[in-house]
C-alpha positions in Angstrom: -11.7 6.0 -31.5 -15.0 4.4 -32.6 -16.4 1.4 -30.9 -13.0 -0.2 -30.1 -12.7 -1.3 -26.4 -9.9 -2.9 -24.8 -7.8 -3.4 -21.7 -4.4 -4.6 -20.6 -4.2 -8.4 -20.3 -4.9 -9.4 -16.6 -4.9 -13.1 -16.8 -2.5 -15.9 -17.9 -3.8 -17.4 -21.0 -2.9 -20.4 -23.2 -2.8 -20.8 -26.9 -5.4 -23.1 -28.8 -2.8 -25.7 -30.0 -1.2 -28.7 -28.3 2.6 -28.6 -27.9 5.4 -31.2 -27.6 5.6 -33.1 -24.5 7.6 -31.7 -21.5 11.3 -32.6 -21.3 12.6 -34.8 -18.6 12.7 -33.1 -15.1 15.9 -31.5 -13.9 17.1 -30.2 -10.7 15.5 -26.8 -11.3 12.3 -28.3 -12.7 10.3 -28.3 -9.6 11.1 -24.7 -9.0 10.2 -23.9 -12.6 7.0 -25.9 -12.5 6.0 -23.9 -9.3 6.5 -20.6 -11.2 4.6 -21.9 -14.0 1.7 -22.6 -11.5 1.9 -19.3 -10.3 1.4 -17.8 -13.9 -1.7 -20.1 -14.1 -3.5 -19.2 -10.8 -2.8 -15.5 -10.7 -6.1 -14.0 -11.4 -5.5 -10.2 -11.3 -2.0 -9.9 -12.5 -0.1 -8.5 -15.6 2.1 -10.7 -17.8 5.4 -12.0 -16.5 9.1 -12.1 -17.2 11.9 -14.4 -16.1 15.3 -12.8 -15.4 18.2 -13.6 -13.0 16.3 -16.5 -11.7 13.4 -14.4 -10.4 10.0 -13.8 -11.9 9.0 -10.1 -12.6 5.7 -8.6 -13.6 5.0 -6.8 -16.7 5.4 -3.3 -15.1 9.1 -4.1 -14.7 9.5 -5.5 -18.3 7.6 -2.8 -20.0 9.8 -0.2 -18.6 12.9 -2.3 -19.7 11.7 -3.2 -23.2 8.8 -0.9 -24.1 6.8 -3.9 -25.3 3.4 -4.7 -23.7 0.4 -7.1 -24.5 -3.0 -5.9 -25.2 -6.2 -7.6 -25.8 -9.8 -6.6 -26.6 -12.2 -5.6 -23.7 -14.6 -8.3 -25.2 -12.0 -11.1 -24.5 -9.0 -12.9 -26.0 -8.4 -12.9 -29.7 -11.0 -10.3 -30.8 -8.7 -7.9 -32.7 -8.3 -7.7 -36.4 -5.0 -6.1 -37.8 -6.8 -2.7 -38.1 -8.2 -2.8 -34.6 -4.8 -4.0 -33.4 -3.1 -0.9 -34.6 -5.9 1.3 -33.3 -5.5 -0.3 -29.8 -1.8 0.5 -29.7 -2.3 4.0 -31.1 -5.0 4.8 -28.3 -2.3 3.8 -25.7 0.0 6.4 -27.4 2.1 3.6 -28.6 2.6 1.8 -31.9 2.2 -1.9 -32.9 5.5 -3.7 -32.1 7.8 -5.3 -34.6 8.9 -8.8 -34.5 12.5 -7.7 -33.6 11.2 -5.6 -30.7 9.2 -8.6 -29.4 12.2 -10.9 -29.8 14.2 -8.4 -27.7 11.6 -8.3 -25.2 11.5 -12.1 -25.1 15.3 -12.3 -24.6 14.9 -9.7 -21.7 12.4 -12.1 -20.1 8.9 -11.4 -21.6 6.7 -14.5 -21.4 3.2 -14.3 -22.6 1.2 -17.4 -23.9 -1.1 -15.3 -26.2 -0.5 -14.8 -30.0 -0.7 -11.2 -30.9 -0.5 -8.9 -34.2 2.8 -7.4 -35.0 3.9 -4.7 -37.6 3.9 -6.1 -41.1 0.6 -8.3 -40.3 2.9 -10.7 -38.4 1.5 -12.8 -35.6 3.7 -14.1 -32.8 4.2 -14.6 -29.0 7.2 -14.9 -26.6 8.0 -18.0 -24.5 10.3 -18.3 -21.5 8.7 -21.2 -19.7 7.3 -23.6 -22.3 4.6 -26.0 -21.0 2.1 -28.5 -22.3 -0.1 -25.7 -23.7 2.3 -23.1 -24.2 5.4 -22.8 -26.7 5.2 -26.2 -28.2 7.7 -27.3 -25.6 10.2 -24.7 -26.7 11.7 -21.5 -25.4 11.9 -18.6 -27.8 9.5 -17.0 -30.2 6.3 -18.8 -31.6 6.1 -17.1 -35.0 3.0 -17.8 -37.2 4.6 -15.5 -39.9 2.8 -13.0 -42.1 -1.0 -13.4 -42.2 -2.5 -12.9 -45.7 -6.1 -12.3 -44.0 -6.1 -9.1 -42.1 -9.5 -10.0 -40.6 -8.0 -12.8 -38.5 -8.7 -12.4 -34.8 -5.8 -12.2 -32.5 -4.5 -10.1 -29.5 -1.6 -7.5 -30.2 1.8 -6.3 -28.9 2.5 -2.7 -28.6 5.6 -0.7 -28.2 6.0 2.5 -26.3 9.3 3.7 -24.6 8.6 4.8 -21.1 12.0 5.8 -19.8 10.6 9.4 -19.1 7.6 8.0 -17.1 9.3 6.6 -14.0 7.4 6.9 -10.8 6.4 4.9 -7.7 8.9 3.8 -5.2 9.9 1.3 -2.3 9.0 2.6 1.0 10.2 1.2 4.5 9.4 4.1 6.7 6.7 3.3 9.4 4.6 6.1 7.9 4.6 8.3 4.7 2.5 10.3 2.5 2.7 9.8 -1.3 0.8 11.1 -4.3 0.1 10.3 -7.8 2.8 11.6 -10.2 2.6 15.3 -10.8 -0.2 15.8 -8.2 -2.4 17.7 -8.8 -3.0 16.4 -12.3 -1.1 13.4 -13.9 -0.2 12.5 -17.3 -1.5 9.9 -19.7 0.1 6.5 -20.3 1.6 6.1 -16.8 1.9 2.9 -14.7 3.5 3.2 -11.2 3.8 1.0 -8.3 4.6 1.8 -4.6 6.0 -1.2 -2.6 5.6 -0.6 1.1 7.2 -2.8 3.6 7.1 -2.2 7.5 8.5 -4.1 10.4 7.6 -7.7 11.0 4.6 -8.0 13.4 3.3 -4.8 12.1 0.4 -4.1 9.5 -0.2 -1.2 7.3 -3.2 1.1 7.5 -3.8 2.8 4.1 -5.8 6.0 3.7 -6.7 8.1 0.8 -6.8 11.8 1.7 -7.9 12.8 -1.8 -9.0 10.7 -4.7 -10.0 12.0 -8.2 -9.4 10.0 -11.3 -11.0 9.9 -14.8 -14.6 8.9 -14.6 -15.1 5.4 -15.6 -18.0 3.1 -14.6 -16.1 0.1 -15.7 -12.8 1.0 -13.8 -10.6 0.2 -17.0 -9.3 3.5 -17.8 -7.5 5.3 -15.0 -7.5 3.3 -11.7 -5.6 2.4 -8.5 -5.2 -1.2 -7.5 -4.1 -2.4 -4.0 -2.7 -5.8 -3.3 -1.9 -7.4 0.2 1.6 -8.7 -0.9 4.8 -7.4 -2.1 3.8 -7.6 -5.8 0.6 -7.4 -8.0 0.2 -11.1 -8.1 -1.6 -12.3 -4.7 -3.8 -10.6 -2.2 -6.0 -8.5 -4.5 -7.9 -6.0 -2.2 -9.6 -3.9 -4.9 -9.4 -1.6 -7.9 -10.6 2.0 -7.4 -11.4 4.8 -9.9 -13.4 7.8 -10.7 -13.8 10.1 -7.7 -15.1 7.6 -5.1 -12.6 7.7 -2.4 -11.5 4.0 -1.5 -12.2 2.8 2.2 -9.4 2.6 4.7 -7.3 -0.5 3.9 -5.4 -2.6 6.6 -3.0 -5.3 5.4 -2.8 -8.7 6.9 1.0 -8.6 7.1 3.9 -6.3 6.8 3.7 -5.5 3.1 1.5 -3.8 0.7 1.5 -2.8 -3.0 -0.2 0.1 -4.6 -0.5 0.3 -8.5 -1.7 3.4 -10.3 -2.6 3.2 -14.1 -3.5 5.9 -16.5 -4.6 5.3 -20.1 -4.3 7.5 -23.0 -7.3 9.7 -22.9 -8.5 12.0 -20.1 -6.6 12.7 -17.0 -8.0 14.1 -13.5 -6.5 15.5 -10.2 -5.1 12.3 -9.0 -4.8 11.2 -5.4 -3.0 11.7 -2.0 -2.4 8.6 0.1 -1.0 8.1 3.7 0.1 4.9 5.2 1.0 4.0 8.8 2.5 1.1 10.4 0.1 -0.3 13.2 0.3 -3.1 15.8 -1.2 -6.3 14.5 -3.4 -6.4 17.7 -4.4 -2.7 17.5 -5.5 -2.3 13.9 -8.5 -0.2 15.2 -6.5 2.4 17.1 
């Protein structure tokens, strides 16, 4: 695919233009402002959606709508229209249409980053407007058809992933789980395992086997572990290639494991085992 490099967006970002002032505070405004603050401070997270008074991460939304945000590996707003289409194709997807992005916004996609769409359009979806996002309005911020294909933006891709369900929610005190289809996994998968053990217990996570696509930058196929019940807070590390991660012990009774594979090479995958341990006996 030439010299194109990119990765899934991992930081909350803001557009370059000032927007309208914030509306007057309502009863729910403090809660919404807190949620907005979470969007700003989460350093290692995906984009977010707002549905049923609950914030969801991009993995939930991508499975629901098929739309996901991409940016260049070199940073925000580095893709011309040709590069944007190549990025989506590399992810075994296609560039999203305005209609598909609008549908994702109605489901709950919130992403303060303007991106290319099919037909040389540029837009971004807003659920929680702020001083620097959405011009103070909920909905689609649409910059229309761009005559200059060399303009630099991010992009939105579309790939229906209904057949790539994986991951799970575990409440047992110990369990072994593997990457999907172990040994060997498919391209274009994103899976999450949410582990929840009894209160006053901690979680020891051990990888018995670990073999992913070789990548010195850890941006192709990887496993991430978060010391929380989502992929927002408590980032413990990203692991890739064939270097087995060290044993991991949570600080509380929850842990989240995320697996991602891109559209290129695959490998054997991983076998992981977790066990609930007493908080005071984490070394037993």
